[in-house]
N, CA, C and O atoms as CSV, one atom per row, in Angstrom:
chain,resi,resn,atom,element,x,y,z
A,1,MET,N,N,143.183,156.643,-3.845
A,1,MET,CA,C,141.802,156.419,-4.674
A,1,MET,C,C,141.058,155.923,-3.494
A,1,MET,O,O,141.560,155.133,-2.695
A,2,ASP,N,N,140.140,156.283,-3.415
A,2,ASP,CA,C,138.658,156.100,-2.150
A,2,ASP,C,C,137.620,154.884,-2.836
A,2,ASP,O,O,137.204,153.941,-2.163
A,3,GLN,N,N,137.285,155.086,-4.302
A,3,GLN,CA,C,135.952,154.417,-4.793
A,3,GLN,C,C,136.265,153.654,-5.621
A,3,GLN,O,O,137.316,153.954,-6.188
A,4,ILE,N,N,135.559,152.334,-6.105
A,4,ILE,CA,C,135.842,151.161,-7.077
A,4,ILE,C,C,134.736,151.397,-7.772
A,4,ILE,O,O,133.554,151.219,-7.478
A,5,LEU,N,N,135.544,152.062,-9.282
A,5,LEU,CA,C,134.423,151.902,-10.513
A,5,LEU,C,C,133.775,151.212,-10.689
A,5,LEU,O,O,134.453,150.212,-10.925
A,6,LEU,N,N,132.097,150.801,-10.810
A,6,LEU,CA,C,131.445,149.830,-11.074
A,6,LEU,C,C,130.968,149.921,-12.406
A,6,LEU,O,O,130.464,148.875,-12.816
A,7,GLY,N,N,130.987,151.219,-13.486
A,7,GLY,CA,C,130.170,151.166,-14.162
A,7,GLY,C,C,130.027,152.594,-14.927
A,7,GLY,O,O,130.236,153.552,-14.182
A,8,LYS,N,N,129.682,152.941,-16.386
A,8,LYS,CA,C,129.779,154.295,-16.752
A,8,LYS,C,C,128.417,154.376,-17.289
A,8,LYS,O,O,128.033,153.286,-17.712
A,9,GLY,N,N,127.392,155.529,-17.427
A,9,GLY,CA,C,126.463,155.517,-17.933
A,9,GLY,C,C,126.534,156.534,-18.431
A,9,GLY,O,O,127.568,156.765,-19.057
A,10,ASP,N,N,125.374,157.680,-18.367
A,10,ASP,CA,C,125.856,158.860,-18.567
A,10,ASP,C,C,126.177,159.263,-17.571
A,10,ASP,O,O,126.498,160.439,-17.743
A,11,GLN,N,N,126.285,158.995,-16.623
A,11,GLN,CA,C,127.411,159.087,-14.972
A,11,GLN,C,C,128.298,157.919,-14.714
A,11,GLN,O,O,128.013,156.749,-14.972
A,12,PRO,N,N,129.316,158.321,-14.220
A,12,PRO,CA,C,129.915,156.934,-13.600
A,12,PRO,C,C,129.386,156.518,-12.528
A,12,PRO,O,O,128.808,157.374,-11.859
A,13,VAL,N,N,129.400,155.395,-12.119
A,13,VAL,CA,C,128.668,154.802,-10.563
A,13,VAL,C,C,130.009,154.276,-9.473
A,13,VAL,O,O,130.810,153.514,-10.015
A,14,SER,N,N,130.152,154.461,-8.715
A,14,SER,CA,C,131.168,154.186,-8.072
A,14,SER,C,C,130.980,153.575,-6.761
A,14,SER,O,O,129.972,153.759,-6.079
A,15,LEU,N,N,131.760,152.999,-6.491
A,15,LEU,CA,C,131.460,152.310,-4.663
A,15,LEU,C,C,132.237,152.976,-3.809
A,15,LEU,O,O,133.444,152.739,-3.870
A,16,LEU,N,N,131.825,153.803,-2.973
A,16,LEU,CA,C,132.966,154.772,-2.054
A,16,LEU,C,C,133.298,153.526,-0.951
A,16,LEU,O,O,132.471,152.768,-0.443
A,17,ALA,N,N,134.195,153.540,-0.821
A,17,ALA,CA,C,135.063,152.330,-0.151
A,17,ALA,C,C,134.798,152.377,1.115
A,17,ALA,O,O,134.567,151.250,1.553
A,18,ARG,N,N,134.734,153.160,1.853
A,18,ARG,CA,C,133.727,153.336,2.866
A,18,ARG,C,C,132.977,152.524,3.701
A,18,ARG,O,O,133.051,152.167,4.877
A,19,TYR,N,N,131.705,152.192,2.095
A,19,TYR,CA,C,130.719,151.746,2.198
A,19,TYR,C,C,130.718,150.123,1.752
A,19,TYR,O,O,129.715,149.435,1.942
A,20,GLY,N,N,131.722,149.676,1.250
A,20,GLY,CA,C,132.393,148.269,1.231
A,20,GLY,C,C,132.147,147.394,2.064
A,20,GLY,O,O,131.963,146.242,1.672
A,21,ASN,N,N,132.089,147.673,3.250
A,21,ASN,CA,C,131.291,147.084,4.424
A,21,ASN,C,C,129.838,146.385,4.684
A,21,ASN,O,O,129.676,145.356,5.341
A,22,ARG,N,N,129.104,146.927,4.226
A,22,ARG,CA,C,127.773,146.286,3.871
A,22,ARG,C,C,127.871,145.514,3.419
A,22,ARG,O,O,128.880,145.155,2.812
A,23,HIS,N,N,126.216,144.578,3.600
A,23,HIS,CA,C,126.229,143.136,2.882
A,23,HIS,C,C,125.726,143.715,1.518
A,23,HIS,O,O,125.404,144.895,1.387
A,24,GLY,N,N,125.693,142.973,0.715
A,24,GLY,CA,C,124.959,143.044,-0.540
A,24,GLY,C,C,124.404,141.602,-1.288
A,24,GLY,O,O,124.483,140.456,-0.844
A,25,LEU,N,N,123.856,142.035,-2.489
A,25,LEU,CA,C,123.206,140.657,-2.560
A,25,LEU,C,C,123.885,140.496,-4.714
A,25,LEU,O,O,123.360,141.372,-5.400
A,26,VAL,N,N,124.290,140.098,-5.049
A,26,VAL,CA,C,124.238,139.819,-6.549
A,26,VAL,C,C,123.744,138.810,-7.226
A,26,VAL,O,O,124.159,137.653,-7.310
A,27,ALA,N,N,122.528,139.486,-7.864
A,27,ALA,CA,C,121.692,138.119,-8.590
A,27,ALA,C,C,121.240,138.761,-9.658
A,27,ALA,O,O,121.009,139.956,-9.842
A,28,GLY,N,N,121.125,137.684,-10.449
A,28,GLY,CA,C,120.434,137.611,-12.028
A,28,GLY,C,C,120.556,136.809,-12.622
A,28,GLY,O,O,121.617,136.227,-12.396
A,29,ALA,N,N,119.789,136.259,-13.606
A,29,ALA,CA,C,119.784,135.413,-14.578
A,29,ALA,C,C,121.082,134.837,-15.260
A,29,ALA,O,O,122.107,135.377,-14.843
A,30,THR,N,N,121.166,134.400,-15.689
A,30,THR,CA,C,122.836,133.353,-16.422
A,30,THR,C,C,122.882,134.755,-17.850
A,30,THR,O,O,122.074,135.306,-18.597
A,31,GLY,N,N,124.242,134.795,-17.583
A,31,GLY,CA,C,125.035,135.404,-18.593
A,31,GLY,C,C,124.537,137.317,-18.555
A,31,GLY,O,O,124.795,138.170,-19.404
A,32,THR,N,N,123.882,137.446,-17.428
A,32,THR,CA,C,123.603,139.402,-17.566
A,32,THR,C,C,125.056,140.322,-16.482
A,32,THR,O,O,125.071,141.510,-16.157
A,33,GLY,N,N,126.219,139.128,-16.128
A,33,GLY,CA,C,126.938,139.664,-15.800
A,33,GLY,C,C,127.290,139.590,-14.075
A,33,GLY,O,O,127.671,140.645,-13.568
A,34,LYS,N,N,127.210,138.793,-13.494
A,34,LYS,CA,C,127.404,138.202,-12.242
A,34,LYS,C,C,128.720,138.492,-11.919
A,34,LYS,O,O,129.291,139.228,-11.114
A,35,THR,N,N,129.013,137.758,-12.715
A,35,THR,CA,C,130.935,137.225,-11.940
A,35,THR,C,C,131.342,138.172,-12.024
A,35,THR,O,O,131.907,138.703,-11.068
A,36,VAL,N,N,131.133,139.136,-13.968
A,36,VAL,CA,C,131.900,140.201,-14.358
A,36,VAL,C,C,132.036,140.975,-13.039
A,36,VAL,O,O,133.143,141.107,-12.517
A,37,SER,N,N,130.801,141.543,-12.436
A,37,SER,CA,C,130.341,142.467,-11.404
A,37,SER,C,C,131.187,142.491,-10.056
A,37,SER,O,O,131.794,143.394,-9.480
A,38,LEU,N,N,130.958,140.931,-9.739
A,38,LEU,CA,C,132.201,140.819,-8.512
A,38,LEU,C,C,133.443,140.668,-8.702
A,38,LEU,O,O,134.259,141.211,-7.957
A,39,MET,N,N,133.807,139.898,-9.743
A,39,MET,CA,C,135.749,140.095,-10.288
A,39,MET,C,C,135.694,141.815,-10.381
A,39,MET,O,O,136.712,142.154,-9.778
A,40,VAL,N,N,135.133,142.809,-10.754
A,40,VAL,CA,C,135.453,144.302,-10.918
A,40,VAL,C,C,135.463,144.864,-9.107
A,40,VAL,O,O,136.149,145.776,-8.646
A,41,LEU,N,N,134.536,144.036,-8.406
A,41,LEU,CA,C,134.457,144.016,-6.879
A,41,LEU,C,C,136.012,143.821,-6.306
A,41,LEU,O,O,136.776,144.642,-5.800
A,42,ALA,N,N,136.150,142.574,-6.556
A,42,ALA,CA,C,137.309,142.148,-5.871
A,42,ALA,C,C,138.531,142.844,-6.616
A,42,ALA,O,O,139.442,143.260,-5.899
A,43,GLU,N,N,138.628,143.007,-7.996
A,43,GLU,CA,C,139.915,143.855,-8.281
A,43,GLU,C,C,140.268,145.438,-7.065
A,43,GLU,O,O,141.223,146.035,-6.567
A,44,GLY,N,N,139.142,145.472,-7.092
A,44,GLY,CA,C,138.857,147.339,-7.013
A,44,GLY,C,C,138.917,146.896,-5.337
A,44,GLY,O,O,138.010,147.655,-4.994
A,45,PHE,N,N,139.248,146.350,-4.294
A,45,PHE,CA,C,139.050,146.040,-3.052
A,45,PHE,C,C,141.046,145.414,-3.314
A,45,PHE,O,O,142.039,145.829,-2.717
A,46,SER,N,N,140.983,144.687,-4.054
A,46,SER,CA,C,142.782,143.909,-3.725
A,46,SER,C,C,143.321,145.395,-4.255
A,46,SER,O,O,144.299,145.665,-3.558
A,47,ARG,N,N,143.085,146.409,-5.162
A,47,ARG,CA,C,143.681,147.883,-5.217
A,47,ARG,C,C,143.683,148.520,-4.276
A,47,ARG,O,O,144.307,149.580,-4.325
A,48,LEU,N,N,143.098,148.202,-3.229
A,48,LEU,CA,C,142.719,149.493,-1.922
A,48,LEU,C,C,143.430,148.770,-1.046
A,48,LEU,O,O,143.597,149.418,-0.012
A,49,GLY,N,N,143.954,147.632,-1.010
A,49,GLY,CA,C,144.876,146.359,-0.157
A,49,GLY,C,C,143.795,146.028,0.577
A,49,GLY,O,O,144.296,145.748,1.666
A,50,VAL,N,N,142.491,145.864,0.683
A,50,VAL,CA,C,141.575,145.051,1.387
A,50,VAL,C,C,141.527,143.793,0.531
A,50,VAL,O,O,141.498,143.600,-0.685
A,51,PRO,N,N,141.531,142.584,2.189
A,51,PRO,CA,C,141.892,141.098,1.655
A,51,PRO,C,C,139.790,140.965,1.370
A,51,PRO,O,O,138.830,141.612,1.786
A,52,VAL,N,N,139.974,139.741,0.440
A,52,VAL,CA,C,138.813,139.591,-0.334
A,52,VAL,C,C,138.992,137.894,-0.798
A,52,VAL,O,O,139.940,137.319,-1.333
A,53,PHE,N,N,137.713,137.412,-0.364
A,53,PHE,CA,C,137.546,135.608,-0.221
A,53,PHE,C,C,136.609,135.687,-1.383
A,53,PHE,O,O,135.680,136.468,-1.590
A,54,ILE,N,N,137.134,134.561,-2.186
A,54,ILE,CA,C,135.823,134.617,-2.930
A,54,ILE,C,C,135.721,132.939,-3.026
A,54,ILE,O,O,136.870,132.581,-3.285
A,55,ALA,N,N,134.963,131.897,-2.944
A,55,ALA,CA,C,134.643,131.024,-3.165
A,55,ALA,C,C,133.955,130.473,-4.329
A,55,ALA,O,O,132.778,130.336,-4.664
A,56,ASP,N,N,134.993,130.228,-4.784
A,56,ASP,CA,C,134.859,130.246,-6.540
A,56,ASP,C,C,134.706,128.624,-7.012
A,56,ASP,O,O,135.586,128.181,-7.750
A,57,VAL,N,N,133.841,127.931,-6.684
A,57,VAL,CA,C,133.767,126.210,-6.863
A,57,VAL,C,C,134.020,126.124,-8.680
A,57,VAL,O,O,134.991,125.528,-9.147
A,58,LYS,N,N,133.301,126.603,-9.284
A,58,LYS,CA,C,133.795,126.219,-11.107
A,58,LYS,C,C,134.846,127.559,-11.251
A,58,LYS,O,O,134.611,128.362,-12.154
A,59,GLY,N,N,135.508,127.687,-10.735
A,59,GLY,CA,C,136.722,128.441,-11.324
A,59,GLY,C,C,136.460,129.451,-12.261
A,59,GLY,O,O,137.502,129.497,-12.915
A,60,ASP,N,N,135.562,130.424,-12.789
A,60,ASP,CA,C,135.239,131.117,-13.126
A,60,ASP,C,C,136.465,132.662,-12.712
A,60,ASP,O,O,136.984,133.361,-13.582
A,61,VAL,N,N,136.622,132.811,-11.474
A,61,VAL,CA,C,137.435,134.333,-11.608
A,61,VAL,C,C,139.379,133.524,-10.986
A,61,VAL,O,O,140.419,134.128,-10.723
A,62,ALA,N,N,139.157,132.463,-10.980
A,62,ALA,CA,C,141.009,132.048,-11.145
A,62,ALA,C,C,141.933,133.161,-12.081
A,62,ALA,O,O,143.139,133.405,-12.131
A,63,GLY,N,N,141.036,133.564,-12.612
A,63,GLY,CA,C,142.027,134.543,-14.240
A,63,GLY,C,C,142.612,136.142,-13.151
A,63,GLY,O,O,143.522,136.874,-13.539
A,64,LEU,N,N,141.938,136.341,-11.983
A,64,LEU,CA,C,142.688,137.296,-11.765
A,64,LEU,C,C,144.260,137.068,-11.070
A,64,LEU,O,O,144.917,137.957,-10.528
A,65,ALA,N,N,144.478,136.313,-11.159
A,65,ALA,CA,C,146.155,135.962,-10.689
A,65,ALA,C,C,146.757,136.084,-12.117
A,65,ALA,O,O,147.741,135.349,-12.203
A,66,GLN,N,N,146.495,136.780,-13.295
A,66,GLN,CA,C,147.055,137.045,-14.359
A,66,GLN,C,C,146.791,137.890,-14.687
A,66,GLN,O,O,145.684,138.194,-14.241
A,67,PRO,N,N,147.374,138.910,-15.586
A,67,PRO,CA,C,147.096,140.605,-16.030
A,67,PRO,C,C,146.448,139.858,-17.005
A,67,PRO,O,O,146.825,138.702,-17.199
A,68,GLY,N,N,145.330,140.436,-17.792
A,68,GLY,CA,C,144.840,140.348,-19.388
A,68,GLY,C,C,145.362,140.626,-20.187
A,68,GLY,O,O,146.556,140.926,-20.181
A,69,THR,N,N,144.406,140.612,-21.417
A,69,THR,CA,C,145.638,141.263,-22.625
A,69,THR,C,C,144.395,142.566,-22.752
A,69,THR,O,O,143.174,142.723,-22.771
A,70,ALA,N,N,145.305,143.102,-22.800
A,70,ALA,CA,C,144.803,144.666,-23.162
A,70,ALA,C,C,144.310,144.538,-25.099
A,70,ALA,O,O,144.960,145.096,-25.982
A,71,SER,N,N,143.426,143.934,-25.275
A,71,SER,CA,C,143.300,144.482,-26.921
A,71,SER,C,C,142.779,145.845,-27.203
A,71,SER,O,O,142.346,146.604,-26.335
A,72,GLU,N,N,142.865,146.171,-28.785
A,72,GLU,CA,C,142.182,147.234,-29.012
A,72,GLU,C,C,140.853,147.658,-28.314
A,72,GLU,O,O,140.655,148.474,-27.413
A,73,LYS,N,N,140.188,147.024,-28.858
A,73,LYS,CA,C,138.425,147.025,-28.468
A,73,LYS,C,C,138.278,147.013,-26.611
A,73,LYS,O,O,137.207,147.261,-26.057
A,74,ILE,N,N,139.647,146.656,-25.797
A,74,ILE,CA,C,139.507,146.752,-24.603
A,74,ILE,C,C,140.019,148.130,-24.219
A,74,ILE,O,O,139.466,148.939,-23.475
A,75,LEU,N,N,141.081,148.242,-24.807
A,75,LEU,CA,C,141.338,150.034,-24.451
A,75,LEU,C,C,140.295,151.221,-25.322
A,75,LEU,O,O,140.223,152.410,-25.011
A,76,GLN,N,N,139.686,150.696,-26.239
A,76,GLN,CA,C,139.201,152.006,-26.647
A,76,GLN,C,C,137.815,151.840,-25.185
A,76,GLN,O,O,137.420,152.869,-24.636
A,77,ARG,N,N,137.442,150.901,-24.902
A,77,ARG,CA,C,136.225,151.266,-24.464
A,77,ARG,C,C,136.448,151.639,-23.111
A,77,ARG,O,O,135.540,152.108,-22.426
A,78,ALA,N,N,138.380,151.338,-22.396
A,78,ALA,CA,C,138.417,151.694,-20.893
A,78,ALA,C,C,138.353,153.657,-21.541
A,78,ALA,O,O,137.881,154.548,-20.835
A,79,ALA,N,N,138.874,153.877,-22.804
A,79,ALA,CA,C,138.993,155.318,-23.303
A,79,ALA,C,C,137.462,155.996,-22.529
A,79,ALA,O,O,137.280,156.955,-21.779
A,80,GLN,N,N,136.594,155.033,-23.100
A,80,GLN,CA,C,135.039,155.653,-23.531
A,80,GLN,C,C,134.942,155.866,-21.966
A,80,GLN,O,O,134.638,156.932,-21.431
A,81,LEU,N,N,135.221,154.785,-21.373
A,81,LEU,CA,C,134.744,155.345,-19.709
A,81,LEU,C,C,135.275,156.465,-19.234
A,81,LEU,O,O,134.616,157.369,-18.719
A,82,GLY,N,N,136.751,156.460,-19.417
A,82,GLY,CA,C,137.403,157.723,-19.350
A,82,GLY,C,C,138.417,157.176,-18.229
A,82,GLY,O,O,138.936,157.834,-17.327
A,83,MET,N,N,138.542,156.051,-18.459
A,83,MET,CA,C,139.943,155.344,-17.238
A,83,MET,C,C,140.699,155.877,-17.434
A,83,MET,O,O,141.246,154.882,-17.910
A,84,ALA,N,N,141.618,156.828,-17.599
A,84,ALA,CA,C,142.756,157.325,-17.812
A,84,ALA,C,C,143.796,156.670,-17.629
A,84,ALA,O,O,143.552,156.199,-16.519
A,85,GLY,N,N,145.463,156.031,-18.097
A,85,GLY,CA,C,145.966,154.566,-17.530
A,85,GLY,C,C,145.882,153.751,-17.809
A,85,GLY,O,O,146.963,153.162,-17.780
A,86,TYR,N,N,144.659,152.863,-18.344
A,86,TYR,CA,C,143.936,151.653,-18.079
A,86,TYR,C,C,145.664,150.381,-18.533
A,86,TYR,O,O,146.559,150.405,-19.379
A,87,ALA,N,N,145.362,149.676,-17.625
A,87,ALA,CA,C,146.571,149.250,-17.732
A,87,ALA,C,C,146.145,147.139,-16.983
A,87,ALA,O,O,146.458,146.794,-15.843
A,88,PRO,N,N,145.519,146.294,-17.895
A,88,PRO,CA,C,145.434,145.244,-17.024
A,88,PRO,C,C,146.619,144.855,-16.241
A,88,PRO,O,O,147.757,145.102,-16.640
A,89,GLU,N,N,146.337,144.170,-14.989
A,89,GLU,CA,C,147.296,144.051,-13.839
A,89,GLU,C,C,146.523,142.827,-13.205
A,89,GLU,O,O,145.296,142.726,-13.185
A,90,ALA,N,N,147.432,141.902,-12.685
A,90,ALA,CA,C,146.937,140.870,-12.015
A,90,ALA,C,C,147.242,141.193,-10.161
A,90,ALA,O,O,148.112,141.670,-9.433
A,91,CYS,N,N,145.759,140.510,-10.066
A,91,CYS,CA,C,146.013,140.546,-8.687
A,91,CYS,C,C,146.214,139.601,-7.387
A,91,CYS,O,O,145.896,138.466,-7.744
A,92,PRO,N,N,146.571,139.596,-6.160
A,92,PRO,CA,C,147.609,139.044,-5.230
A,92,PRO,C,C,146.590,137.419,-4.858
A,92,PRO,O,O,145.578,137.729,-4.230
A,93,VAL,N,N,146.669,136.072,-5.085
A,93,VAL,CA,C,145.597,135.023,-5.079
A,93,VAL,C,C,146.445,134.127,-3.844
A,93,VAL,O,O,147.651,134.278,-3.652
A,94,VAL,N,N,145.690,133.293,-3.153
A,94,VAL,CA,C,146.746,132.431,-2.765
A,94,VAL,C,C,144.961,131.568,-2.986
A,94,VAL,O,O,143.913,132.176,-2.770
A,95,PHE,N,N,145.026,130.203,-3.412
A,95,PHE,CA,C,144.165,129.364,-3.989
A,95,PHE,C,C,144.363,128.312,-2.796
A,95,PHE,O,O,145.331,127.664,-2.399
A,96,TRP,N,N,143.011,128.423,-2.394
A,96,TRP,CA,C,142.796,127.251,-1.234
A,96,TRP,C,C,142.254,125.794,-1.883
A,96,TRP,O,O,141.705,125.682,-2.979
A,97,ASP,N,N,142.596,124.514,-0.764
A,97,ASP,CA,C,142.175,123.375,-1.227
A,97,ASP,C,C,141.931,122.758,-0.424
A,97,ASP,O,O,142.870,122.429,0.302
A,98,LEU,N,N,140.768,122.330,-0.144
A,98,LEU,CA,C,140.438,121.351,1.007
A,98,LEU,C,C,141.172,120.131,1.339
A,98,LEU,O,O,140.835,119.609,2.402
A,99,TYR,N,N,141.862,119.704,0.842
A,99,TYR,CA,C,143.013,118.609,0.676
A,99,TYR,C,C,144.358,119.249,0.206
A,99,TYR,O,O,145.244,118.574,-0.318
A,100,GLY,N,N,144.430,120.231,0.365
A,100,GLY,CA,C,145.891,121.075,0.646
A,100,GLY,C,C,146.951,120.091,-0.416
A,100,GLY,O,O,147.999,119.562,-0.048
A,101,ARG,N,N,146.370,120.025,-1.771
A,101,ARG,CA,C,147.062,119.324,-2.823
A,101,ARG,C,C,147.512,119.809,-3.660
A,101,ARG,O,O,148.615,119.612,-4.171
A,102,SER,N,N,146.421,120.784,-4.018
A,102,SER,CA,C,146.888,121.891,-5.511
A,102,SER,C,C,146.914,123.489,-4.955
A,102,SER,O,O,146.977,124.461,-5.708
A,103,GLY,N,N,146.853,123.557,-3.483
A,103,GLY,CA,C,146.591,124.997,-3.189
A,103,GLY,C,C,147.343,124.915,-1.748
A,103,GLY,O,O,148.169,124.141,-1.263
A,104,HIS,N,N,146.546,126.283,-1.214
A,104,HIS,CA,C,146.481,126.361,0.406
A,104,HIS,C,C,146.097,125.506,1.313
A,104,HIS,O,O,144.938,125.839,1.559
A,105,PRO,N,N,146.410,124.453,2.070
A,105,PRO,CA,C,145.208,124.129,2.586
A,105,PRO,C,C,144.346,124.882,3.532
A,105,PRO,O,O,144.718,125.842,4.207
A,106,VAL,N,N,143.046,124.307,3.516
A,106,VAL,CA,C,141.859,124.398,4.090
A,106,VAL,C,C,142.271,124.087,5.992
A,106,VAL,O,O,142.655,124.773,6.939
A,107,ARG,N,N,142.038,123.178,5.833
A,107,ARG,CA,C,142.343,122.529,7.313
A,107,ARG,C,C,144.151,122.280,7.383
A,107,ARG,O,O,144.975,121.962,6.525
A,108,PRO,N,N,144.261,122.643,9.027
A,108,PRO,CA,C,145.572,122.422,9.466
A,108,PRO,C,C,145.937,120.732,9.313
A,108,PRO,O,O,147.044,120.308,9.644
């Protein structure tokens, strides 16, 4: 797999891994899917073996550490998008902590 599926309308939209080193901007109003888009990218890069650093001040993406639950609705949507063999999976994560009390210390 050398691409990350970002979404699908009439045609699938994927990011080729070789273009993942470019700059990007994810912007939009509240509730438009910015965090979900970043999580899809982080999961995709992780699946390809690319380390990802996310500064998650609010804790919105901490759930990447645990596999999700594949409800019937999610499985139907994955099938509709043509994602054969979809199964929720966890990503390897390290939680960093400025003070080194609840995670990996940022400072030595």
